[in-house]
C-alpha positions as CSV (number, residue, x, y, z in Angstrom):
1,M,-25.8,-59.3,102.1
2,V,-26.0,-55.9,103.6
3,R,-24.9,-52.6,102.0
4,G,-23.2,-50.3,104.4
5,P,-23.7,-46.6,104.6
6,A,-20.5,-45.8,102.9
7,G,-21.4,-47.9,99.9
8,G,-19.2,-50.8,101.0
9,V,-20.5,-54.4,101.2
10,A,-20.6,-56.4,104.4
11,R,-21.7,-60.0,104.8
12,A,-24.2,-61.0,107.4
13,Y,-22.7,-63.8,109.5
14,G,-24.8,-66.2,111.4
15,R,-24.3,-67.3,114.9
16,G,-21.3,-69.6,115.3
17,M,-19.6,-68.3,112.2
18,A,-16.3,-66.6,112.9
19,R,-15.7,-63.2,111.3
20,P,-12.3,-63.2,109.5
21,P,-10.0,-60.5,110.5
22,F,-9.6,-57.5,108.3
23,P,-6.2,-57.4,106.7
24,A,-3.6,-55.6,108.7
25,R,-1.9,-52.6,107.3
26,S,1.1,-53.8,105.5
27,R,4.3,-52.9,107.2
28,P,7.9,-53.4,106.0
29,L,9.5,-56.3,107.7
30,P,12.7,-55.6,109.8
31,R,15.8,-55.8,107.8
32,T,18.3,-56.5,110.5
33,P,18.7,-59.7,112.6
34,F,18.8,-57.6,115.8
35,S,15.0,-57.2,115.6
36,P,13.0,-60.1,117.0
37,S,10.5,-59.8,114.1
38,F,13.4,-60.6,111.7
39,W,13.2,-64.2,112.7
40,R,9.9,-65.5,111.4
41,S,10.1,-69.3,111.5
42,P,7.1,-70.6,113.4
43,L,9.1,-73.7,114.3
44,R,11.4,-72.0,116.8
45,G,10.5,-72.5,120.4
46,S,11.8,-73.8,123.7
47,W,10.3,-77.3,123.2
48,L,12.2,-78.0,119.9
49,T,15.4,-76.5,121.3
50,S,15.1,-78.6,124.5
51,V,14.5,-81.8,122.6
52,L,17.6,-81.2,120.4
53,G,19.5,-80.2,123.5
54,F,18.8,-83.5,125.2
55,V,20.0,-85.5,122.2
56,L,23.2,-83.5,122.2
57,L,23.6,-83.8,125.9
58,G,24.0,-87.6,125.6
59,G,25.8,-87.6,122.3
60,I,28.4,-85.0,123.1
61,T,29.2,-86.6,126.4
62,V,29.9,-89.9,124.6
63,L,32.0,-88.0,122.1
64,F,34.1,-86.4,124.8
65,L,34.7,-89.6,126.7
66,T,35.7,-91.6,123.6
67,G,37.9,-88.7,122.5
68,L,39.8,-88.9,125.8
69,L,40.2,-92.6,125.3
70,S,41.6,-92.0,121.9
71,Y,44.1,-89.5,123.3
72,A,45.1,-92.0,126.0
73,A,45.7,-94.6,123.3
74,Y,48.3,-92.4,121.7
75,N,50.5,-92.8,124.8
76,P,50.8,-89.2,125.8
77,G,52.7,-90.3,128.9
78,L,55.8,-91.0,126.8
79,S,57.2,-87.5,126.6
80,P,58.4,-85.9,124.4
81,V,57.2,-88.2,121.6
82,N,53.4,-88.2,122.0
83,D,52.8,-86.0,125.0
84,K,50.4,-83.3,123.8
85,T,49.8,-82.0,127.4
86,P,53.0,-80.3,128.7
87,D,53.9,-81.8,132.0
88,K,50.4,-83.3,131.9
89,G,49.2,-81.2,134.8
90,L,45.4,-81.1,135.3
91,L,44.6,-82.4,131.9
92,G,46.6,-85.6,132.4
93,F,44.7,-86.8,135.4
94,Y,43.0,-89.7,133.5
95,L,46.0,-91.1,131.6
96,F,46.7,-94.8,131.9
97,S,48.6,-97.5,130.0
98,W,46.4,-98.3,127.0
99,P,45.5,-102.1,127.2
100,T,46.1,-104.6,124.4
101,D,43.0,-106.6,125.1
102,P,40.6,-106.9,123.5
103,H,42.6,-106.5,120.3
104,W,39.6,-104.7,118.6
105,L,39.3,-102.1,121.5
106,Y,40.5,-99.0,119.6
107,R,38.6,-100.1,116.5
108,L,35.4,-99.9,118.7
109,T,36.1,-96.7,120.7
110,Q,37.3,-94.7,117.7
111,G,34.7,-96.1,115.4
112,V,32.0,-94.9,117.9
113,H,33.7,-91.5,118.3
114,V,33.9,-90.7,114.5
115,T,30.6,-92.3,113.5
116,L,28.6,-90.6,116.3
117,G,30.3,-87.3,115.6
118,I,29.2,-87.3,112.0
119,T,25.8,-88.6,112.8
120,L,25.2,-85.7,115.3
121,I,26.0,-83.0,112.7
122,P,22.3,-82.4,111.6
123,V,21.3,-82.3,115.3
124,L,24.0,-79.7,116.1
125,L,23.1,-77.5,113.1
126,A,19.4,-77.7,114.0
127,K,20.1,-76.8,117.6
128,L,22.2,-73.8,116.5
129,W,19.5,-72.7,114.0
130,S,16.8,-72.9,116.8
131,V,18.6,-70.5,119.1
132,V,20.3,-68.2,116.6
133,P,17.9,-65.2,117.4
134,K,19.4,-65.2,120.9
135,L,22.8,-64.4,119.5
136,F,21.5,-61.1,118.2
137,T,19.5,-59.9,121.2
138,L,20.1,-56.3,122.3
139,P,21.5,-55.0,124.5
140,P,24.4,-57.5,124.3
141,A,24.8,-57.4,128.1
142,R,22.1,-56.4,130.6
143,S,24.2,-57.2,133.6
144,L,27.5,-58.8,134.6
145,A,25.8,-62.2,134.9
146,H,24.2,-61.8,131.5
147,A,27.5,-60.8,130.0
148,L,29.2,-63.9,131.4
149,E,26.3,-66.0,130.0
150,R,26.9,-64.5,126.6
151,V,30.6,-65.2,126.7
152,S,29.9,-68.8,127.7
153,L,27.6,-69.0,124.7
154,L,30.3,-67.8,122.4
155,L,32.7,-70.4,123.8
156,L,30.0,-73.1,123.4
157,V,29.0,-72.2,119.8
158,G,32.5,-71.5,118.7
159,G,33.9,-74.6,120.4
160,A,31.2,-76.8,118.9
161,L,31.9,-75.5,115.4
162,F,35.6,-75.8,115.8
163,E,35.5,-79.4,117.1
164,F,33.1,-80.7,114.5
165,V,34.8,-78.9,111.6
166,T,38.3,-80.0,112.5
167,G,37.0,-83.5,113.2
168,V,35.3,-83.8,109.8
169,L,38.3,-82.4,108.0
170,N,40.6,-84.9,109.7
171,V,38.3,-87.8,108.8
172,Q,38.4,-86.7,105.2
173,L,42.2,-86.5,105.3
174,D,42.2,-82.7,104.7
175,Y,45.0,-81.6,106.9
176,V,44.5,-77.8,106.5
177,F,45.0,-76.9,110.2
178,P,47.4,-74.3,111.3
179,G,49.4,-76.9,113.3
180,S,48.9,-80.5,114.4
181,F,45.4,-81.8,114.5
182,Y,45.9,-83.7,117.8
183,P,46.7,-80.8,120.2
184,L,44.3,-78.4,118.5
185,H,41.4,-80.9,118.7
186,F,42.3,-82.0,122.3
187,Y,42.6,-78.5,123.8
188,G,39.5,-77.3,121.8
189,A,37.6,-80.3,123.3
190,W,38.4,-79.2,126.8
191,V,37.3,-75.6,126.2
192,F,34.1,-76.7,124.4
193,F,33.1,-79.4,126.9
194,G,33.7,-77.0,129.9
195,A,31.3,-74.5,128.3
196,F,29.0,-77.3,127.4
197,L,28.8,-78.6,131.0
198,A,28.2,-75.1,132.4
199,H,25.4,-74.5,129.8
200,A,23.8,-77.9,130.6
201,A,23.9,-77.3,134.3
202,L,22.1,-73.9,133.9
203,K,19.6,-75.0,131.2
204,T,18.7,-78.6,132.0
205,P,16.0,-77.9,134.6
206,A,14.2,-75.4,132.3
207,A,14.6,-77.8,129.4
208,V,12.9,-80.6,131.4
209,R,9.9,-78.3,132.0
210,N,9.8,-77.2,128.4
211,V,9.6,-80.8,127.1
212,R,6.9,-81.8,129.7
213,Q,4.6,-78.8,129.0
214,L,5.2,-78.7,125.3
215,R,5.1,-74.9,125.2
216,A,6.6,-72.4,127.6
217,E,4.4,-69.5,128.9
218,H,7.1,-66.8,128.2
219,D,9.0,-68.2,125.3
220,E,11.7,-65.8,124.0
221,L,12.4,-68.1,121.0
222,I,8.9,-67.8,119.5
223,S,8.7,-65.1,116.8
224,P,6.4,-62.2,117.4
225,N,5.7,-62.1,113.7
226,P,5.7,-65.8,112.6
227,A,5.3,-66.8,109.0
228,R,2.8,-69.5,107.9
229,P,4.0,-72.9,109.0
230,T,4.8,-75.5,106.4
231,V,5.8,-78.3,108.7
232,S,5.2,-79.2,112.4
233,R,7.9,-79.2,115.0
234,R,7.7,-83.0,115.2
235,G,8.0,-83.0,111.4
236,A,11.2,-80.9,111.7
237,L,12.5,-83.4,114.3
238,G,11.8,-86.2,111.8
239,L,13.7,-84.3,109.1
240,V,16.7,-83.9,111.4
241,G,16.6,-87.5,112.5
242,G,16.4,-88.7,108.9
243,G,19.5,-86.6,108.1
244,S,21.3,-88.2,111.0
245,L,20.3,-91.7,110.0
246,L,21.5,-91.1,106.4
247,L,24.9,-90.0,107.6
248,L,25.0,-93.0,109.9
249,A,24.2,-95.4,107.1
250,T,26.8,-93.8,104.8
251,T,29.6,-93.7,107.4
252,A,29.4,-96.6,109.9
253,G,30.4,-99.2,107.4
254,Q,34.0,-98.1,107.5
255,S,34.4,-99.8,110.9
256,F,32.8,-103.1,109.8
257,D,33.9,-106.0,107.6
258,G,32.1,-107.5,104.7
259,P,29.3,-105.9,102.5
260,L,28.7,-103.1,105.0
261,R,32.0,-101.5,104.1
262,G,30.6,-100.7,100.7
263,T,27.9,-98.5,102.3
264,A,30.4,-96.1,103.8
265,L,30.2,-93.7,100.8
266,L,31.2,-90.6,102.9
267,A,34.3,-92.3,104.4
268,P,37.6,-92.0,102.7
269,H,38.3,-95.7,103.1
270,G,34.8,-97.0,103.3
271,G,33.1,-97.5,99.9
272,A,36.2,-97.7,97.8
273,E,37.7,-101.1,97.0
274,P,41.2,-101.1,98.5
275,G,42.5,-103.7,96.1
276,T,43.1,-107.4,95.8
277,G,45.7,-109.8,96.9
278,P,47.6,-110.1,100.3
279,G,48.1,-106.4,100.5
280,G,44.6,-105.4,99.4
281,F,43.5,-103.6,102.5
282,Q,43.3,-99.9,103.5
283,I,46.2,-97.5,103.9
284,N,46.5,-93.8,104.7
285,K,50.0,-93.0,103.4
286,T,51.7,-94.6,100.5
287,A,55.5,-94.9,100.3
288,A,55.6,-92.2,97.7
289,Y,53.6,-89.8,100.0
290,A,55.9,-90.6,102.9
291,G,59.0,-90.0,100.9
292,V,60.3,-93.6,101.3
293,H,62.3,-94.7,98.2
294,A,62.9,-98.3,97.1
295,A,66.7,-97.8,97.1
296,E,66.7,-97.4,100.9
297,T,64.4,-100.3,101.6
298,S,66.4,-102.9,99.5
299,E,68.0,-105.9,101.1
300,E,71.4,-104.4,100.5
301,A,70.7,-101.0,102.0
302,W,68.2,-101.4,104.8
303,R,69.3,-102.2,108.4
304,L,67.2,-102.2,111.6
305,V,69.0,-100.5,114.4
306,L,68.2,-101.7,117.9
307,A,69.4,-99.6,120.9
308,G,69.2,-100.6,124.6
309,R,70.9,-101.5,127.8
310,T,73.7,-103.5,126.3
311,G,74.4,-101.2,123.3
312,T,73.4,-101.2,119.7
313,V,72.6,-104.1,117.3
314,R,72.2,-103.7,113.5
315,L,70.1,-106.3,111.7
316,S,69.3,-106.9,108.0
317,R,66.0,-108.4,106.9
318,S,67.8,-111.7,106.4
319,D,69.0,-111.5,110.0
320,L,65.5,-111.0,111.2
321,L,64.2,-113.9,109.2
322,R,66.6,-116.2,111.0
323,L,65.0,-115.3,114.4
324,P,61.9,-117.1,115.6
325,L,58.8,-115.9,113.7
326,Y,55.3,-115.7,115.1
327,S,51.9,-114.9,113.7
328,S,49.2,-112.5,114.9
329,S,45.7,-111.9,113.4
330,L,45.1,-108.2,114.0
331,P,43.2,-105.3,112.4
332,I,44.5,-101.7,111.8
333,A,42.2,-99.0,113.3
334,C,42.9,-95.4,112.5
335,V,42.0,-92.1,114.2
336,E,39.9,-91.2,111.2
337,G,37.5,-93.9,112.2
338,W,38.2,-96.5,109.5
339,S,39.6,-99.9,110.2
340,T,40.6,-103.0,108.4
341,S,39.4,-106.5,109.0
342,D,41.8,-108.8,110.8
343,Q,45.0,-109.4,108.7
344,E,47.4,-112.3,109.3
345,W,50.8,-110.8,110.2
346,R,54.0,-112.7,110.7
347,G,57.3,-111.4,112.1
348,V,59.6,-111.1,115.1
349,R,58.0,-110.4,118.5
350,L,58.9,-107.0,120.0
351,R,59.8,-108.6,123.3
352,D,62.4,-110.8,121.5
353,L,63.9,-107.7,120.0
354,A,64.1,-106.1,123.4
355,A,65.9,-109.2,124.7
356,L,68.6,-108.7,122.0
357,V,69.6,-105.4,123.7
358,G,69.5,-106.6,127.3
359,Y,65.9,-106.6,128.4
360,D,64.3,-109.7,129.7
361,D,61.5,-107.6,131.1
362,P,60.4,-105.5,128.1
363,P,60.5,-101.7,128.6
364,D,59.0,-98.8,126.6
365,V,60.3,-98.4,123.1
366,L,60.7,-95.5,120.7
367,V,60.1,-96.5,117.1
368,E,61.5,-94.4,114.3
369,S,60.5,-94.6,110.6
370,L,62.2,-93.9,107.3
371,Q,59.3,-91.7,106.3
372,R,60.2,-88.0,105.6
373,H,56.7,-86.5,105.3
374,G,53.7,-86.5,107.5
375,A,53.2,-86.8,111.2
376,F,54.3,-89.6,113.5
377,R,57.7,-90.3,112.0
378,R,58.4,-91.4,115.5
379,A,56.0,-93.3,117.8
380,A,56.3,-94.7,121.3
381,L,54.9,-97.9,122.8
382,R,54.5,-98.7,126.4
383,A,56.0,-101.7,128.1
384,N,52.7,-103.6,128.3
385,Q,52.4,-103.2,124.5
386,V,56.0,-104.4,123.9
387,A,55.5,-107.4,126.2
388,D,52.3,-108.6,124.5
389,P,53.3,-111.8,122.5
390,R,51.0,-110.6,119.6
391,S,53.1,-107.4,119.2
392,L,55.3,-107.9,116.2
393,L,57.8,-106.3,113.9
394,A,56.0,-107.7,110.9
395,L,57.8,-108.9,107.8
396,Y,54.9,-110.6,106.1
397,V,51.1,-110.0,105.8
398,N,48.6,-112.6,104.6
399,G,51.4,-115.0,103.6
400,A,53.3,-112.5,101.4
401,D,56.1,-109.9,101.8
402,L,54.9,-106.5,103.0
403,T,54.2,-104.2,100.0
404,P,56.0,-100.9,99.9
405,D,52.8,-99.1,100.9
406,H,52.2,-101.4,103.8
407,G,55.7,-100.7,105.3
408,H,58.2,-103.0,103.5
409,P,60.7,-104.1,104.7
410,A,59.3,-104.1,108.3
411,R,56.5,-102.5,110.3
412,V,55.1,-102.6,113.8
413,I,51.8,-104.2,114.5
414,V,50.3,-104.1,118.1
415,P,46.9,-105.2,119.3
416,A,44.4,-102.5,120.1
417,A,46.8,-99.7,119.2
418,P,45.9,-96.7,117.0
419,G,47.1,-97.1,113.4
420,V,49.7,-94.4,113.6
421,L,51.5,-96.3,116.3
422,N,51.8,-99.3,114.0
423,T,54.8,-97.6,112.4
424,K,55.7,-98.5,108.8
425,W,59.2,-98.5,107.2
426,V,60.9,-99.1,110.7
427,A,64.5,-97.9,110.8
428,R,65.4,-97.8,114.5
429,M,64.0,-99.0,117.8
430,T,65.3,-97.6,121.1
431,F,64.3,-99.6,124.2
432,G,64.4,-98.3,127.7
433,E,63.7,-95.0,129.5
434,L,62.5,-92.4,127.0
């Protein structure tokens, strides 16, 4: 030990021993997010952001495509009932008649859409967290090109939050939107995905370089005043991945049969036991919620009105029971991502009802319900759906009369169609040009 001239004490360090730095003069940390030193996490960096970006690149592309398929399945070509794109225009370029085979098609596409969307939430939040300092950089616009890039980022971040938040609220049956969920989510998806594609085109080459070299030479995301690390970047990725796997495990079961359904704790129709007996399977809307009363569905009061080429026909439930009855084993798959197992339905074929009003070759049909509350009081089916021999106006399910909550006295059931097109409490069917 050597005593210095000023009376201080200094240690004599041998060769190879590093001298520890003297403590820097304490300075107050910046208090506003507009200072780069405000963001102190040592995890931020282009490598982490790029890895998360590649996960989202694949996942969001699948989300967008399955979302378009879901929209097509709602038959938007049958204006004005389900057409959410006025005159279709550019946004209707992909529309087609939704097929009825395989009968589990919508169960698959919408199950993937909802489950993947929920699973990606931790990845999206981590990605936004990793780049949040860039949202506060000053000046806000250094040039016209930089200003356009900032605007695109606002559309990207705002669109992502809007799509994921509205999607989760819809899945949880919280209809708190200022309007119908379907056009809001649809148009929002186009805005978001357009910004997403532009961002991906600009950033993907740099992201590839960042992943390969692990650390960029001039990394704007690295804090100039980082705090002490408590976890590595790979550890952070493991945490995000674990969160996604947890959401997957507690959501995916709503689209499966058997014991897996009980694992869907975060899904409104997943973990809960739907009941027992022939009508013991999932529903979204009860008769009470829809405003359908027993007095109007009784044998004495209810009549099915068929309208078509040769005029109008009115049928009681007894009249329908005298027609040839057929059976179909079909699930119900809903836009919220849940689905039932295959149920055994029995009733009159839609194509036979079309024949009663003058159509040997089944046309499109507009189906109207007794329900007073909620969306889709009317739904349209395309000709190929009406013509399918498995498409029924069902009177029974699993060997028993339909329950009031499952659509008594009659409901539509169509293979591969979204649940809301399988109209309950049917009152009128209009065949022909809509």
